[in-house]
C-alpha atoms as one frame of an Amber mdcrd trajectory, in Angstrom:
protein
  54.602  24.854 -54.056  51.397  25.704 -56.379  50.438  21.953 -55.745  51.300
  21.853 -52.409  48.993  25.404 -51.556  46.070  23.397 -53.606  46.746  19.999
 -51.392  46.541  22.431 -47.995  43.238  24.096 -49.063  41.701  20.616 -50.015
  42.612  19.346 -46.868  40.673  22.254 -45.346  37.821  21.426 -47.414  37.999
  18.216 -46.931  38.261  18.898 -43.169  35.234  21.277 -43.084  32.904  19.096
 -45.516  33.580  16.281 -42.810  32.605  18.502 -40.074  29.104  19.657 -41.197
  28.291  16.023 -42.928  28.851  14.272 -39.442  26.564  16.343 -37.630  23.569
  15.857 -40.049  24.504  12.394 -40.362  24.560  11.751 -36.725  21.174  13.584
 -36.225  19.717  11.563 -39.630  20.762   8.430 -37.879  19.003   9.027 -34.237
  15.974   9.954 -36.672  16.674   7.446 -39.085  16.309   4.793 -36.114  13.316
   6.345 -34.710  11.576   6.015 -38.137  12.512   2.093 -38.554  11.493   1.698
 -34.730   7.923   2.875 -35.414   7.652   1.328 -38.817   8.823  -1.641 -36.951
  11.380  -2.764 -39.878  13.937  -5.610 -39.610  16.758  -4.602 -38.341  18.944
  -7.214 -39.428  18.065  -6.966 -42.861  18.924  -2.686 -42.647  21.759  -4.329
 -41.390  22.845  -6.274 -44.380  22.064  -3.455 -46.500  24.224  -1.381 -45.303
  27.207  -3.351 -45.511  26.536  -4.187 -49.191  26.438  -0.085 -49.795  29.333
  -0.304 -47.498  31.507  -2.205 -50.336  29.893  -0.589 -52.897  30.897   2.715
 -51.124  34.655   1.405 -50.445  35.328   0.799 -53.978  33.899   4.169 -55.052
  35.591   5.889 -52.789  39.203   3.712 -54.319  38.283   4.580 -57.928  38.088
   8.557 -56.740  40.855   8.704 -54.786  42.738   6.977 -57.658  41.629   9.446
 -59.980  42.969  12.243 -58.259  46.195  11.081 -57.868  46.424  10.653 -61.857
  44.524  14.152 -62.383  47.009  15.850 -60.135  50.156  14.524 -62.125  48.321
  16.351 -65.306  47.418  18.914 -63.828  51.130  19.813 -62.783  52.067  18.899
 -66.063  49.564  21.449 -67.665  47.398  18.453 -69.120  44.258  19.608 -67.473
  42.131  22.834 -66.312  42.314  23.880 -62.991  38.383  23.178 -62.975  38.937
  19.403 -64.178  41.293  19.170 -61.351  38.690  20.597 -58.785  36.332  18.723
 -60.207  38.074  15.385 -58.816  38.731  16.696 -55.790  35.680  17.064 -55.262
  34.262  14.030 -56.545  37.073  12.088 -54.051  35.215  14.369 -51.061  31.723
  13.383 -51.909  32.763   9.490 -52.432  34.498   9.749 -48.769  31.857  11.383
 -47.335  29.046   8.480 -48.588  31.653   5.932 -47.573  32.186   7.490 -43.837
  28.562   7.754 -43.434  27.620   4.335 -44.088  30.094   3.319 -41.538  28.259
   5.779 -38.919  25.534   4.130 -39.731  26.564   0.716 -39.257  28.053   1.462
 -36.117  25.057   3.103 -34.717  22.870   0.003 -35.402  25.714  -2.219 -33.543
  26.039  -0.319 -30.386  23.198  -1.836 -27.691  22.666  -1.520 -24.340  21.521
  -4.346 -22.567  19.870  -4.539 -18.864  22.266  -7.098 -16.788  20.443  -6.642
 -13.326  17.549  -5.164 -11.904  17.914  -5.567  -8.434  15.040  -4.326  -5.531
  16.252  -3.912  -1.810  15.281  -1.837   1.059  17.510   1.790   2.344  18.338
   1.956   6.057  15.871   4.363   6.269  12.906   2.064   5.081  12.529   3.210
   1.246  12.484   0.521  -1.267  14.605   1.253  -4.064  15.525  -0.403  -7.262
  18.628  -0.405  -8.726  18.992  -1.336 -12.562  22.586  -2.279 -13.894  23.142
  -1.761 -17.786  26.069  -2.679 -20.306  27.352  -1.509 -23.268  27.946  -3.826
 -26.152  28.196  -4.271 -29.768  26.034  -6.794 -31.849  28.013  -8.902 -33.495
  30.402  -7.409 -37.219  32.960  -6.384 -34.444  35.194  -8.107 -36.316  34.229
  -6.942 -39.343  34.277  -3.467 -38.735  37.954  -3.628 -37.845  38.847  -3.662
 -41.021  37.644  -0.451 -41.459  39.455   1.315 -38.518  42.067   2.964 -41.333
  39.317   5.121 -42.076  38.157   5.859 -38.683  40.045   9.536 -38.732  36.753
  11.176 -39.396  35.892   9.930 -35.382  36.734  11.959 -32.504  38.461  10.228
 -29.780  35.678  10.021 -27.631  33.583   8.096 -30.820  36.782   5.820 -31.296
  36.213   4.462 -27.529  32.764   2.886 -28.589  31.057   5.181 -26.096  27.207
   5.428 -26.385  26.420   8.582 -24.495  23.147  10.033 -22.943  21.078   7.100
 -21.916  17.992   7.823 -20.483  16.680   5.193 -18.037  12.745   5.493 -16.241
  10.724   2.903 -14.721   6.901   2.697 -15.065   3.998   0.003 -13.816   3.627
  -2.768 -16.265  -0.936  -1.799 -15.816  -0.761   2.113 -16.851   2.849   3.052
 -17.387   3.015   5.523 -15.161   6.066   6.402 -14.198   6.334   4.718 -10.340
  10.255   5.485  -9.931  12.121   8.687  -8.421  14.036  10.478  -9.944  11.495
  10.273 -13.013  14.021   9.949 -15.309  17.513   8.852 -14.748  20.593   9.981
 -17.039  23.752   7.943 -17.714  26.240  10.642 -19.460  28.269   7.826 -21.315
  29.139   3.553 -21.551  31.547   2.642 -23.204  31.965  -0.921 -24.802  31.821
  -3.829 -22.491  31.359  -1.380 -19.250  28.663  -1.149 -17.074  26.832   1.685
 -15.543  23.783   1.498 -12.998  20.702   3.705 -12.384  18.956   3.751  -8.827
  15.861   4.724  -8.323  13.293   5.305  -5.166  10.233   3.260  -5.859   7.068
   5.533  -5.267   4.758   2.657  -5.565   5.391  -0.780  -3.938   5.798  -3.156
  -7.110   7.371  -6.844  -7.655   7.151  -6.360 -11.497   7.698  -3.250 -13.616
   8.480  -1.497 -16.868  12.337  -0.435 -17.549  12.547   2.168 -20.600  15.843
   2.846 -22.248  16.497   5.892 -24.364  19.646   6.425 -26.195  21.294   7.260
 -29.863  17.609   8.242 -31.036  15.680   4.748 -30.321  13.666   3.523 -27.191
  13.077   0.169 -26.044  10.814  -0.819 -23.094  11.150  -4.028 -21.403   8.618
  -5.744 -18.729  10.966  -7.281 -15.601  10.429  -9.194 -12.982  12.454  -7.611
 -10.196  15.176  -9.840  -8.155  15.341  -9.234  -4.069  18.623  -8.263  -2.757
  20.460 -11.315  -1.821  23.080  -9.719   0.878  20.208  -9.647   3.118  18.234
 -12.444   4.978  15.116 -10.285   6.058  11.440 -10.091   5.672   9.749  -6.673
   5.726   6.544  -6.062   7.728   4.569  -2.934   6.836   1.030  -2.742   7.579
  -1.251   0.451   6.585  -3.302   0.146   9.229  -0.817   0.747  11.837  -2.688
   3.188  14.288  -6.548   1.766  15.363  -8.996   2.189  18.277 -10.916  -0.763
  20.153 -13.670  -0.808  22.904 -12.853  -2.948  25.683 -14.260  -6.702  25.537
 -13.747  -6.404  21.546 -10.927  -6.892  19.118  -8.949  -4.958  16.443  -7.474
  -6.698  13.381  -4.248  -5.065  11.149  -3.716  -5.953   7.976  -0.400  -7.042
   7.220   2.150  -7.017   4.388   5.291  -9.226   4.715   7.695  -8.631   1.949
  11.168 -11.165   1.658  14.381  -9.210   0.566  16.530 -12.722   0.526  16.826
 -15.858  -1.401  16.953 -17.999   1.560  14.056 -20.784   1.733  14.496 -20.383
   5.844  11.380 -20.597   8.185  10.634 -17.040   9.810   8.667 -16.705  13.576
   5.632 -14.285  14.116   6.095 -12.274  17.188   4.176  -9.603  18.928   6.416
  -7.498  21.358   5.309  -4.561  23.870   1.714  -5.734  24.388   0.497  -6.136
  28.140  -0.317 -10.211  29.115  -3.787  -9.566  29.384  -4.486  -8.604  25.603
  -4.250 -11.659  23.807  -3.325 -11.929  19.790  -2.808 -14.230  17.101  -1.481
 -14.214  13.220  -4.305 -15.277  10.514  -3.635 -15.990   6.833  -5.527 -15.467
   3.775  -7.849 -18.413   4.395  -8.472 -17.148   8.563  -6.038 -20.139   9.938
  -4.037 -19.599  13.149  -0.257 -19.070  11.876   3.064 -18.518  14.376   5.810
 -18.864  11.225   6.229 -18.555   7.726   7.941 -19.736   4.890   7.987 -18.590
   1.196   7.828 -20.867  -1.920  10.341 -20.167  -4.863   9.367 -17.361  -6.786
   6.906 -15.999  -4.171   8.382 -12.621  -2.214   5.126 -11.048  -0.489   2.230
 -12.727   1.673  -0.578 -11.176   2.829  -1.376 -11.693   6.706  -3.532  -9.971
   9.170  -2.878  -9.831  12.945  -5.777  -9.796  15.264  -5.700  -8.336  19.195
  -8.239  -8.559  21.632  -8.906  -6.411  24.660 -10.139  -7.470  28.028 -13.862
  -6.706  29.583 -11.971  -3.859  31.664  -8.900  -1.588  32.122  -6.466  -1.479
  35.076  -2.916   0.258  35.488  -1.288  -1.430  32.647  -4.248  -0.969  30.321
  -5.934   2.419  30.575  -8.396   3.918  28.194  -7.468   6.296  25.759  -3.907
   5.693  26.418  -2.108   4.321  23.288  -0.637   1.163  23.444   2.863   0.826
  21.120   3.982  -2.508  20.487   5.928  -4.407  17.674   5.620  -7.308  15.198
   8.145  -9.293  14.018   9.721 -11.258  11.683  12.953 -13.486  12.894  15.028
 -16.402  11.634  15.460 -19.215  13.624  19.019 -17.612  14.682  17.151 -13.852
  15.647  14.618 -15.902  17.695  16.766 -17.770  19.323  18.500 -14.498  20.713
  15.968 -13.610  22.981  14.167 -17.005  23.836  13.106 -16.778  27.642  12.713
 -13.278  27.816   9.829 -11.061  28.577   8.563  -9.883  25.194   6.069  -7.498
  26.915   9.106  -5.399  28.020  11.563  -5.428  25.272  13.821  -2.249  25.076
  14.660  -0.408  21.328  17.671  -1.006  20.973  17.385  -4.834  21.799  15.190
  -4.603  18.794  17.630  -2.652  16.368  20.172  -5.283  17.502  17.887  -8.365
  16.033  17.869  -6.333  12.876  14.957  -8.545  11.934  12.299  -7.277   9.494
   9.877  -4.828  12.441   6.739  -3.070  12.145   5.408  -0.739  14.752   1.749
  -0.383  15.498  -0.787   1.509  18.070  -3.616   0.136  19.831  -6.023   2.976
  21.573  -8.142   1.576  24.046 -11.738   2.802  23.993 -13.888   2.658  27.100
 -17.946   1.955  25.727 -21.177   3.110  27.689 -23.955   0.516  28.731 -26.947
   1.431  30.484 -28.870  -1.222  33.096 -32.463  -0.409  34.200 -33.455  -3.065
  36.733 -36.530  -3.036  38.799 -37.762  -6.137  41.172 -41.485  -5.971  39.605
 -42.829  -4.477  36.836 -46.292  -6.035  36.865 -48.683  -3.895  39.091 -52.282
  -4.543  39.443 -54.709  -1.543  41.049 -58.247  -0.539  41.440 -59.562   2.602
  39.424 -58.410   6.010  41.142 -55.243   4.292  42.509 -51.588   5.017  41.261
 -48.497   3.093  40.920 -45.048   3.776  42.879 -42.037   1.841  42.278 -38.016
   2.200  42.398 -36.046   1.752  39.356 -32.481   1.170  39.396 -30.076   2.993
  36.996 -26.512   1.233  36.774 -23.341   1.976  34.129 -22.942  -1.612  32.862
 -20.107  -0.131  30.518 -16.282   0.894  30.713 -17.069   4.561  30.450 -18.344
   7.424  32.310 -21.990   7.765  30.920 -23.307  11.829  30.693 -26.236  13.439
  30.881 -28.474  10.642  31.333 -32.162  11.450  30.952 -34.949   9.064  31.649
 -38.283   9.519  29.975 -42.237   7.277  29.984 -44.582   6.897  27.048 -47.688
   6.615  29.043 -51.053   6.045  27.670 -53.289   8.681  27.096 -54.467  10.377
  29.588 -52.247   9.440  32.018 -49.082  10.837  33.798 -45.931   9.160  35.168
 -43.454  11.378  37.303 -39.602  10.249  37.194 -37.581  11.534  40.020 -34.773
  12.686  39.120 -35.434  12.449  35.332 -31.698  13.592  34.799 -28.845  12.494
  35.714 -25.351  14.288  35.065 -22.734  11.660  35.165 -22.352   8.004  36.320
 -19.030   6.006  36.515 -18.772   2.562  35.454 -20.201   0.038  37.785 -21.947
   2.816  39.607 -25.906   2.911  39.930 -28.557   5.843  41.293 -32.036   5.020
  42.349 -34.772   6.580  40.126 -38.312   6.818  41.700 -41.362   6.240  39.137
 -44.897   7.396  40.182 -47.379   6.663  37.497 -50.653   8.028  38.291 -53.912
   7.130  36.063 -56.866   9.248  35.246 -59.702   9.620  37.460 -62.442   8.017
  35.038 -60.436   5.424  33.827 -61.786   2.627  33.059 -60.504  -0.869  33.957
 -58.083  -3.302  31.874 -54.410  -3.336  31.276 -52.089  -0.526  30.207 -48.645
  -0.734  29.588 -46.206   2.396  30.501 -42.549   2.392  28.597 -39.750   4.069
  30.817 -36.887   5.133  28.362 -33.389   6.347  28.806 -30.933   8.483  26.681
 -27.344   8.668  27.772 -24.079  10.043  26.198 -20.518   8.237  26.577 -17.736
  10.038  25.122 -19.670  12.334  23.092 -21.082   9.069  21.512 -24.955   7.931
  22.106 -25.271   4.794  24.252 -27.707   2.055  23.218 -30.009   1.555  25.578
 -33.348  -0.613  26.141 -36.768   0.450  27.206 -38.335  -1.157  30.236 -42.128
  -1.927  29.919 -44.088  -1.459  32.823 -47.521  -3.444  32.448 -50.377  -2.336
  35.012 -53.970  -4.509  35.332 -56.662  -1.712  37.024 -59.715  -3.236  38.206
 -62.995  -1.945  39.225 -63.188  -0.876  42.884 -65.602  -2.449  45.540 -68.023
  -0.870  47.994 -67.137  -1.737  51.638 -70.384  -2.466  53.028 -71.377  -4.453
  50.822 -68.633  -6.562  51.460 -69.057  -6.604  54.805 -72.719  -7.830  54.309
 -71.295 -10.119  51.869 -69.185 -11.984  54.637 -71.879 -12.021  57.134 -74.565
 -13.608  54.803 -71.990 -15.995  53.705 -71.393 -16.473  57.926 -74.880 -17.328
  58.261 -74.818 -19.853  55.367 -72.163 -21.617  56.766 -73.283 -21.291  60.171
 -76.786 -22.944  59.540 -75.451 -25.840  57.554 -73.226 -26.912  60.814 -76.647
 -26.500  62.637 -78.315 -28.413  60.282 -76.157 -31.065  60.515 -75.621 -31.065
  63.969 -79.498 -32.117  64.293 -79.474 -34.939  61.719 -76.821 -36.049  63.657
 -79.002 -36.684  66.487 -81.696 -38.444  65.331
């Protein structure tokens, strides 16, 4: 009975020691693993050293166990003291803890999490996501570890299942290690040996390759991975950061497009624009500026950069109105999808028809803007006058643009002392293709000298609160000296007399 009580007390003591030491060992193993990872020590050498230490610890454990059995018989026969018997029990407990410590360390080193797959895909709402699939395994020596299973009573049932707990996964940019996955850190509670688990992230920054960080059992690892595209769909996604633009009539707008393949197919994809009026033309250009209408992705290439250039006509109409947004779509279609809309009016496809195609699609917007333009015309910009005279003329101011002109101001830059009167000098509004006649009177000073002078007519106007570019008109004036009327008459009479005398003299000569 006395020996039975001692055995029970020893078992309780043994269990208490195990619990405390296992907790310490697990924490120490984690810290050791981190320290070893930071120091760059060889895990293969550590594992070989532990296996050798494990053999020695097992031999010491067997010796201590046999010694306790012998001392137990001697203690029952009163051959040794209770103190000596207690020392023997403590020695066995110490050897057992050393042995189990090495088993825990070896299994901790054997446990490993591998990255099986990293797939990039597009969710139904358009989000780009990445699914990481992990798998738990033991790095060899599993057969060797099986010989120690009889001593695995130190493990809890969860530990005996061979699970790895609390695996933390995060995605980071390869260049600057900034986290680009949401959630920033994904926790997987546990993975059993040989089993898989997945972590699903939203990509906060689009990327084709990224760094996957794993943290578990006190160790951390990072791997740069090229993402695999989801092969379950056959589509090319289209996106544009310049999805809404403004452009003046008779000009063009260019949209930068990014095409990303979510497929492993080598299909040829067609590029189409739907929803634009027929008077608007467009073309797709590659990075070299060449016109294209279809694309094909080379092996290993999943992203292409293109541009869409849209040309606006010179005038607006019922379908194309100034300041009214035009909404249209860019499509990437397989040959089968293109066949479904062949022969249809691409400018009037309904939203449900686009959704039924299940193709790559991007909605774009174009806002046509009118442009103000002033034309100033005159029948004659050169005049000759005598001193003391003035110039009067008419100018025609015309709106040659596509937007109403406001506050057209007409001014004159005259020579010193000259006066120019413009009537009217302010035109409040002028619609496109309309014109107004403006009267201009240029008055030189009384004492102006003879010679050539210039008067510049300048115009200023606004269109949609934007200043309109204008062209100055220059009026050239030649001022001549004024001649006397009497002198002119006398000169004419003298000239007539001379001519008459010559005629009379000629007649006289002919009669001789």
